[in-house]
Structure formats: C-alpha cells, structure tokens
N, C-alpha and C positions, 0 to 999 in steps of 0.2 A: 504494500500500500504506500503510495507516494502522496503525501499531503504537505502542502507548503504553507508558510505563514499567511500568505494572502488568502488562502482558503479558510483558515481559521478566522481571519478578519471578516470574510464574506459571511460565514455562519453567524457571527456575532452581530453584524450589521443588519442582516435580514430579521433576526430575532428581535432586535431593538426597534427596527423600523416597522415591522409587522406587514411588510409587503415588498415586492420586487422593485417597484418604481422608486420608492423612497430610499431603499437600500442602495440602488444604483446611483442615486444622487449623492448619498453619503460617501460612497466609494469612488465617486467621480468616474464611473464607467457606464457604458450603455446597458440597457436591459438585456440585449442580445448577448453581450459578453458575460453578464451575470448568469444568464440561463446556461451558457456553455460551461461556466465554472461549476454550477450545481450538477449538471449532467456528468461532468468529469469526476466530481467528488463521489457521486453515487455509483459510478462505474468502478471507482477505486475501492470504495468500501464494500460494495456488493449489497447495500441495503438502501432503502428509501430514507432520506433524511428529513423529509417534510410530509405533513399530512395534506394531501392534495385536495384542492377545492375548498379549503378552509379559509375563512375570512375573520380576522386577519390571518395571514399565513402563519402556520404553527409548525414547530419542529416535532418530528416523531421522537419516540423514545431513544432511537439511535442518534438522532440529531441532537437531543439534549446531552447525550454523553459527549458528543463532539464539542458542544458549546461549553461544557464544564472544562474540557481540556483547553479550549481557547481562553477561558477566563483565568486559567492557571498559568498558561504558557505566555500569552501575549504581554502581560505586565512584566514578566521576567525579561522578555526580549527588549521591551521598551527601556527598562532599567539598564540592561546591558548596553544598548545603543547610547544612552546618556553617559554611561561610564566610559565607553570607548571615545566618545566625543570629548569628554573631559581630559582623557589621557592625551589625545591629539593636541588639544589646546594648552595642555600643561597645567590644568587646574586640578586634576585628580591623579592619584597614583598611590604608591606605597613607599614608605621610608622606614624600613626595619633596620635597626642600628645594632652593631656588635661593637664592643669596647675592649681594646687591648690595654688601655690606660685606666688602671683601677681608680685613680684619684679623679678621673674626668667627670664622675657623677656630680662633683661639687659645682661645676659650671654648666654641665649639660642640661640639667633640669630647668634652669631659667631660660635657656635657649629654646628648649622644646615647648615651654609654656607660651613664649612669643610666637613660635612657629605654628602651633596648633590654631592660634587665633587668626593668623594670616592665611592658613591653608586648611580650613576645616574639612575639606573633602579628601585630604591625603591621610591614608592609614599609617599611623605612627606607632612603632613598638620598639622596645629595647630588648635585645637578646643577650644578656650577660653570660649565659651558659655556653655561648659559642666563642668565648674570648680566645681560647687557645687554638682554635681552627677557624678563626674569623676570616682570613683572606681566602682560603679555599671555599668557605661558605659563600663569600661574595662572588667568586667566579661561578659557583653553581646556582646563583640567584636565590639562595636561602636567605640572604640578607642583602641590603641595598647600599649600606654605608658602614665603613669600619673606621673607628677612631684609633689611630696608631701613631707612634713616634718612630716607626721602623719602616721607611719606604723600601719597596722591593721592585725589581724589574719584572713585572708580570704582564704578559700580553693581555690586552683588553681591559686593563685596570689603570686608572689615573689617580695619582695622589695629589690632592688639592691642599696646599699649605694653609694652615689655620693661624697659628701664632707660635712665637718662640717663648721658651721658659727656661728657668735655671733650677736644677735640682739643688737644694740647699740643706745644710746640716742643721738640725733642730735639737736643742738640748735645754735642760733646766739651767737657770742662771746660777744654780749651786754647783753645777758640774764643772770640774777643773778645766775642761775643754772650752768652756765659755770665755776663758781669758785669752784664747788664741785668736789671731786675726783671720786665720783660715785653717781648714782641716785637711790633713793628709791621710792617705790610706792607712798608714801605721797607727793612727790614732784610734782606729776601730778595734784593735787587737784585744783590748781589755774591756770593751763595752758590750752591753746588751743592746742589740739592734731590733727595734720594732719595725716590722715590714708587713706589707699586704700579703695575703695568702695566695700568691701567684708564683709561677715559675720564676726562678732567678733571672732567666734570660729576658724577662719582661720588666725587671726592676733596674732603674738607672744606676743605683748604688753598686750593684754587683757588676753590671755589664760595662760601666764606664770607669769604675774606680777599683773595686776590690779584686775582681777576677784578673785584670791585667797586672795588678801588683802582687797577686798570689797571697792576699791577706784574707783571713777568716775571722769574723768577730768572735768574741768570747762566747756569746750566746745570741740566738736568733729567736724572737718571738713573733708569731704571725697574728696579726690583728686585722679584723675586717673593716672597722670603721675609722675614718680619719679622726673624728672627734675623740675616740677612745685612745688612739695613738698619742694625740696631743695631751690628753689627760694623764696618761702614764709618763710621758716625757716631763710634764710639769711637776710631777711628784718625784722626779729624779730617779726613776727606776730604769732608765735606759735612754737611748738616743734614737733619732730617726732621720731619714732623708726624704724630703717631700718637695714637690714642685713649689717654687716661690709664691705662686698665686694662691696656693692652698693656705699658707701660713701668714701671708701678708697682712690680713686683717687682724691678726692677734700678735704680730711681732713686737708691738709696743707694750704688751703685757709684761710685767716685771718677772713673771714666772718663766718666760721664754727668751732665748736668744737664737738668732740664726747666723750662720757663718757660711761663707762660700766654700765649696769643695775645691781644693788646691789653690795655689796662689792667684791664679788668673780666673778661677771659677769655671763652671761648665755650662754650656748652652745646648738646649735640645729644641727640636721643632715638632709640633704636633700637626698631623695631617688628617684629612678626611679622604679615605680611599673609596672610590666609586667605580663602577663599570664605565668605561670610556664613553659608551653610547648614552649614558645617563648624565654625563658631566655638564651638558648644556641645558638640561631640563630646568625650567624656571624655579621650581621649588628646591632643587638641589643647590642652585646658585644662591637662593635666599637663605638657606640653612647655613651655608659657609659664611655669608655676610653677617648673619646674626651671631655666629660663633666668634668671629673676629671682633665684633662690637662688644660682646660680653667679655672677651679677653682684655680689651682695652680698659673696661670698667674695673676689672680685677686688678690690673696693673697700676691703676690710679688710687687704689684704696690705701 
C-alpha cells in the first residue's frame, strides 16, 4: 500500500469540509483531481473509504481509521518541517557540551543561562560523563561542543579559542610557601595537593609542572568541588593549583594567597572544539562570544 502525505491531507480535508467541492477549494485542486486521489486511495487500500451518496459526505469505518492516522501523523510532519526550517535558518538545533576542564563549570553556567535566553529553540545539555572520551564523542556526533585546553589535529574538528588563563598556586596565608614570590616544582614534595578527581593528564599541575620535573607531592587528595578545595586550603590542610579566574574573586581574603607557578608563570588557552561544519552556525558563534565576554568579567573581578 502506497499512501502519501497529500492523501492523508485529502482525507482530513474532505472530513472537515463535508463535501468534495469545499475540500477541493481547501486543497487548492480541482474536483476532478480530488476524485482521482480518492479512487487511487481506495484502489491502494482495497476498501471503500466513504459512505457513498451520503450528505454531507461521510467517511466509512475504514476511512475513519485512515483519518485517525492522518490526525496523528500530519502534526508530527508539520513539526518536523518547522524544525528543519529552523535548522536551515540557524534558529534551532542542538548544543550538547562535554567538558574536559573540570573547573569550567564555574563560568559555564552563567554563559548557558544567557545562551538559553537568546536561543530558546536550541536543545542544550551538559554531558560531564563523556569528559575522558569527549573528542571522539564529538567526531561521532554524540556531543556538539567540547570545552578543552588541549587542541589536537583532528580532521573535521575546529578548535575555537575562548580565552587565556594562568594556573596559579593557592595556599593558606599560614603556609610557609606563602612567603615565596613564586612556586617551583620542588616545593610540592612535602605538600598535600588537593586536585579534581580526573586523570592526571587533564590537570595542568601534573602535565605542565610536576611530571616534566619528575616530582610527586607528599600526598594527593581528590576533591570534586572547587568550593571545598578552597575551604580545605584555607584551613591549611594542603595546597592547590587552580585557574586564576576561579580564585580571583577570593584572592583578597586574608585566608588565601596565590602565587605564580615558576618565575615567569604559566599560561594556558581554553578552546571550544566543534565539528568544522558547525563552526559557522549562528548559535555556535554566539556561544563563543558569550564565553569570551564572561571570561573578561572574571578577569576584571
């Protein structure tokens, strides 16, 4: 049986109009063309769809079943057409985000709050459980954007720069290291280091400083929340290394000091990795602008 969407619209129009003439006007076709459609439908289904010689024209039991199908299917098709139209114009789509930067939640939520208001028809979600396989998930279209500080040369993936930041040493003002102008790898040998519960390869302190120097802290404690890390550091139970924008708003608190890592400090850049075909979509571009604006606000605090 071959039934097209136009046939479903025909059944619906005849039922609502109660006659062939009015239905033909609604569908903007001739009565002859409408009659041919009805004959084609009945030939395809093998049953009569209308009660003949009834006024107004009525659907048979089989015709009512086809009408119920039309009532169910046609609204879905109309919604799908609108969705595709929105995608083409750039007003609708999906933005599922995976995060390789654990501390990024601190600035991401304000960005997403503004983004949702500007793009209410874009489906936004955060997929933190994909953090360790985020870039392969991006290539497979499981996610649409990855927040990362480690750009890679991946075919079909573009890394859009967001902002630069500096990983900084954070300690209690009572810690002896607070008296130093800057922190060297050797200074961590006798310290308890509070760090996020992610692989070392994703942590700036290990990747940029400790592993190249062959240094291992005296103890490592994994802590999920930034606020808890700062609380533990304030009580002089250990030290941490966090992005400068995370601790900037509390750095004037007497319980904290921040120091650069190494004499000249370290600088990192955060990126939004997207599929190259999506990089020019309007809402992707707007997301990156919002992220950069939020970063400027954080840097001014």
